[in-house]
C-alpha positions, 0 to 999 in steps of 0.5 A, spaced: 239 628 062 243 621 062 245 622 070 237 624 072 235 617 068 241 613 072 239 616 079 232 615 077 233 608 075 238 607 081 233 609 086 228 604 083 233 598 083 234 600 091 227 600 092 226 593 089 232 590 092 231 585 097 233 586 104 239 582 107 240 580 114 245 584 118 248 583 125 243 588 128 235 588 127 234 595 124 228 599 126 225 605 123 220 609 127 217 615 124 213 620 129 212 627 131 217 629 136 217 637 135 211 642 136 205 642 140 204 634 138 211 632 140 208 629 147 204 624 143 211 622 139 215 622 145 209 617 149 210 612 143 218 613 143 218 612 151 213 605 150 217 602 144 223 603 149 220 600 155 218 594 150 225 593 148 227 593 155 222 588 157 225 584 151 233 585 153 234 590 148 235 584 143 230 580 138 232 573 135 238 574 139 241 580 135 241 587 138 236 592 136 238 599 133 232 604 132 232 610 128 227 615 130 225 620 125 221 626 126 215 627 121 214 634 123 207 633 122 207 634 115 206 628 110 211 630 105 217 630 110 214 623 113 215 621 106 222 623 105 224 620 112 220 614 110 225 613 104 231 615 108 230 609 112 229 605 107 234 607 102 240 610 106 239 606 113 236 600 110 232 598 116 228 591 117 222 594 119 218 601 119 213 603 125 210 609 128 206 614 124 201 618 128 197 621 122 193 618 117 195 623 112 203 622 113 202 615 113 198 615 106 204 619 103 209 614 106 206 608 103 208 607 096 216 607 098 214 602 103 210 597 099 215 598 093 221 596 097 217 590 100 219 593 107 215 590 113 211 595 116 207 595 123 203 601 124 202 604 131 197 609 130 194 611 124 188 608 121 186 610 114 180 607 111 184 606 104 190 601 108 184 597 111 181 596 104 184 597 097 191 599 099 192 593 104 199 590 103 202 583 105 207 587 108 203 592 112 200 590 119 197 595 124 196 594 131 191 600 132 185 600 128 181 602 122 179 610 124 172 608 123 172 603 128 173 607 135 167 613 133 163 607 131 163 604 138 161 611 140 155 611 136 153 605 139 154 607 146 150 614 144 144 609 142 144 606 148 144 612 152 138 614 148 141 620 144 136 622 139 140 628 135 148 630 134 152 635 131 159 633 128 165 636 128 172 634 126 178 636 122 178 636 115 183 631 113 183 623 112 182 621 119 177 627 121 173 624 115 173 617 117 172 619 124 165 622 123 163 617 117 164 612 123 159 615 128 154 616 122 155 608 120 152 606 127 148 612 130 141 611 129 139 618 131 139 625 127 145 628 124 143 636 125 150 638 122 157 636 120 163 641 120 170 640 118 175 645 120 182 647 117 187 642 119 192 643 123 192 650 123 185 652 126 185 652 134 179 657 134 172 653 134 168 658 136 164 658 130 163 651 129 160 651 137 156 656 135 153 652 129 152 646 134 148 650 139 144 653 133 142 647 130 138 644 136 142 638 136 141 634 143 149 633 143 156 634 140 161 629 137 168 631 136 174 628 134 180 632 135 187 629 137 193 632 141 193 640 142 187 641 138 183 636 143 185 641 149 183 647 145 176 644 143 174 641 150 176 648 153 172 652 148 166 647 149 166 648 156 167 656 156 162 657 151 157 654 157 155 648 152 157 642 157 151 643 161 146 644 155 149 639 150 153 633 152 159 631 148 161 625 146 168 624 143 174 619 140 181 620 141 180 627 144 181 626 151 187 621 153 193 621 158 197 626 154 192 631 154 188 630 160 193 634 164 192 640 160 184 639 160 183 637 167 176 638 170 173 640 163 174 632 161 170 630 167 163 627 164 166 627 157 166 619 155 170 616 150 171 610 146 178 606 146 181 599 145 186 600 150 185 603 157 190 604 163 186 599 167 185 593 163 186 587 167 191 583 164 198 581 167 202 584 161 198 591 161 199 591 169 207 590 168 207 595 162 203 601 166 207 599 172 214 599 169 212 605 164 211 610 171 217 607 174 221 609 168 218 616 166 215 618 173 209 623 173 206 621 167 201 615 165 202 611 158 197 613 153 193 609 148 199 611 143 204 608 147 200 602 148 200 601 141 207 602 140 209 597 145 205 592 142 208 594 135 215 592 138 212 585 141 209 584 134 216 585 130 219 581 135 215 575 134 217 576 126 224 576 128 224 570 133 220 566 127 226 567 122 231 566 128 234 573 126 234 572 118 230 578 116 230 576 109 225 571 110 219 576 109 214 570 107 215 567 114 215 573 118 209 575 115 206 568 117 208 569 124 205 576 124 199 574 122 198 569 128 198 575 133 202 571 138 204 576 142 202 578 149 198 584 148 197 590 153 190 590 150 189 582 151 188 577 146 186 580 139 187 577 132 188 580 125 183 580 120 185 578 112 187 586 111 192 585 117 187 590 122 186 587 129 179 584 130 178 587 138 174 589 143 172 597 144 171 600 151 167 606 154 172 610 158 171 616 162 175 621 167 175 619 174 179 622 180 183 617 184 184 617 192 189 622 191 185 627 187 189 625 181 185 625 174 185 618 170 182 614 165 178 608 167 174 603 163 167 603 164 164 598 160 165 594 154 161 597 148 163 592 142 167 585 142 171 582 137 169 588 132 172 588 125 173 594 121 168 595 115 173 595 109 176 588 110 172 586 104 175 591 100 182 588 101 184 583 096 188 579 101 183 574 103 
């Protein structure tokens, strides 16, 4: 019993202990590197590594050490890997995180230890609101924002009704809520599927057809997005009920979705062809370093995560024990982002543009994503007023 209490106390002490500047900048990177969704984690890692190349593999004059950990798509594993990075590896920063449920499970050890975190993808509403933290920044978005932009586009297209389909976990609920927050037409039905095991959507597609809705909105990232789009097309719905999406078609899924993705619009805060010099360099160098593939928005956000961490380290001249100074530097968002200029809201979520993306064929007949229009400018998430940081 005494041993148990001692271990618990030691763990709590370790979590509460401040970080001290070392000879290297240590960064923990938690993502999914195994299973069907490993393609996302690999793209994030590839882009983070490219950013380090562009930085000369140093930050604040110190060499950078990155420890990559696989969350295996599971919240409990993600939390364990996060605790390992903090307690055993004693990292200066933690970044990565694809999935909202994995991130939510991992937040407490980060906040308890006051470890600086830069989230590269997941955007649960809680992080933007009541769980916001001085030590946590996001370089992606709050989950509702992208589908809310798609809802605005659907209004512009004159869509009168929609059937909503998404996975039953934190991000899925946020996504469908995002569409409903801006779409002015009628929601004819709303279906949540088992996540991540369900890859047969025939029952949900049948309900959508029977609902009488004019259109379908779906959120399915990764392998699930491939399955959903293929089944939607095979069911003959593409000619009957236009599909609107968020995060369902991207550069990691497009090679498998192929021509099924043509004519299916999506919304995003970054697309390969955004016309700024940093983005052009990022895309060009990525394709040189990793031939045969294009970077996705997951990778673009990971690239920006490295840039944001670098801005903090430079501000304190490599002394990562100066957390208040690092926080102040990061709040300025003074980085060359691949999406162009953006700023942080009071909750450390970006205030940024969202674009309409569509799939096109290039001169060689290859499919790629293209920016078609700006849907909304300088968008701020709906939860920032619930964040106690002002």
